[in-house]
C-alpha positions as CSV (number, residue, x, y, z in Angstrom):
1,T,-3.3,18.7,2.1
2,Y,-5.5,20.7,-0.2
3,E,-7.1,24.0,0.1
4,C,-10.7,24.6,-0.4
5,I,-12.1,28.2,-0.8
6,L,-15.6,28.6,0.6
7,C,-17.6,31.8,0.0
8,G,-20.2,32.7,2.5
9,P,-23.0,35.3,2.2
10,F,-21.6,37.4,5.0
11,S,-17.9,36.9,4.6
12,G,-15.2,37.2,2.1
13,E,-13.1,34.1,1.8
14,V,-12.4,31.3,4.3
15,T,-9.6,29.0,3.6
16,V,-10.0,25.4,5.0
17,V,-7.0,23.1,4.9
18,V,-8.0,19.4,4.7
19,A,-5.4,16.8,5.7
20,C,-4.8,14.2,3.1
21,N,-3.3,11.3,5.0
22,P,-5.6,8.3,4.6
23,A,-5.0,5.4,7.1
24,P,-3.0,2.5,5.9
25,P,-4.7,-0.9,5.4
26,T,-4.5,-3.4,8.3
27,N,-4.1,-7.1,8.3
28,V,-1.7,-7.2,5.3
29,T,-1.2,-10.9,4.5
30,A,1.1,-12.7,2.0
31,T,0.2,-16.2,0.7
32,K,2.6,-18.1,-1.5
33,S,1.2,-20.3,-4.3
34,G,3.8,-21.7,-6.7
35,N,5.9,-18.8,-8.0
36,Q,3.3,-16.2,-7.1
37,V,2.3,-14.3,-3.9
38,S,-1.2,-13.2,-3.2
39,V,-1.2,-10.1,-1.0
40,S,-4.4,-9.2,0.7
41,W,-5.6,-6.6,3.3
42,D,-8.7,-5.1,4.9
43,A,-10.5,-2.4,2.9
44,V,-10.1,1.3,4.0
45,T,-13.2,3.4,3.8
46,G,-12.9,6.0,1.0
47,A,-10.0,4.3,-0.7
48,Q,-9.8,4.8,-4.5
49,K,-6.8,2.5,-5.0
50,Y,-4.0,0.9,-3.1
51,Q,-0.3,0.9,-3.9
52,V,1.7,-2.3,-3.1
53,Y,5.4,-2.4,-2.1
54,R,7.9,-5.3,-1.7
55,S,11.1,-5.8,0.3
56,T,13.5,-8.5,1.2
57,S,13.6,-7.2,4.8
58,A,10.6,-6.5,7.1
59,T,12.2,-3.3,8.3
60,G,14.2,-2.4,5.1
61,A,13.5,-0.2,2.1
62,Y,10.3,-1.1,0.2
63,T,10.0,-0.8,-3.6
64,Y,6.7,0.0,-5.4
65,I,5.6,-3.0,-7.5
66,G,2.0,-2.0,-8.6
67,E,-1.5,-0.9,-7.6
68,T,-5.0,-2.1,-7.6
69,T,-8.5,-0.8,-6.8
70,G,-9.3,-4.1,-4.9
71,T,-8.1,-5.5,-1.6
72,S,-5.7,-8.1,-3.1
73,Y,-2.7,-8.1,-5.5
74,T,-0.9,-11.0,-7.1
75,D,2.9,-10.6,-7.4
76,E,5.5,-12.7,-9.2
77,P,8.7,-11.9,-7.3
78,P,12.2,-12.8,-8.6
79,I,13.2,-16.3,-7.8
80,P,16.8,-16.5,-6.5
81,S,19.3,-18.4,-8.6
82,S,20.9,-19.8,-5.4
83,G,20.0,-20.0,-1.8
84,S,16.7,-18.5,-0.7
85,V,15.0,-15.1,-0.2
86,T,12.1,-13.9,1.9
87,Y,9.8,-11.2,0.7
88,Y,7.6,-8.9,2.7
89,Y,4.9,-6.6,1.6
90,K,3.4,-3.2,2.6
91,V,0.4,-1.3,1.2
92,K,-0.6,2.4,1.0
93,T,-4.2,3.7,0.8
94,C,-4.8,6.3,-1.9
95,V,-7.6,8.8,-2.1
96,A,-8.4,11.7,-4.5
97,C,-5.8,14.0,-2.9
98,G,-3.0,11.5,-2.5
99,C,-1.7,8.5,-0.7
100,G,-1.1,7.8,3.0
101,G,1.8,6.1,4.7
102,L,2.8,2.5,4.4
103,S,1.0,-0.3,6.3
104,A,2.7,-2.6,8.8
105,A,4.7,-5.4,7.0
106,S,3.1,-8.6,6.0
107,N,4.3,-12.0,7.1
108,G,7.3,-13.1,5.1
109,V,7.1,-15.6,2.2
110,T,10.3,-17.5,1.3
111,F,11.4,-18.6,-2.2
112,S,14.3,-21.0,-2.7
113,A,16.4,-21.6,-5.8
114,P,15.2,-24.3,-8.1
């Protein structure tokens, strides 16, 4: 939140607390192309940028991997040396006063060892 001080002609000071919790993007989708993943989502009104996060579990811990001002992000996730791994993505909306919560998880994209 941030505080704004407003001065009126007939009053002293009025403190207004404005919530800073922008809505997360919806329809986060991950599309694999070669060794890259294109992550896209629906725009959020008022967004100044978006932060992108990746995990190997839809419900696990997510790690920040980058940010963009647009509604898509290209990731080059680590390719496993053996077996396979599935990656999931979440996105946060950021405005002037901060960033909101994480979106719902994207679909998973699986990479296998060469």
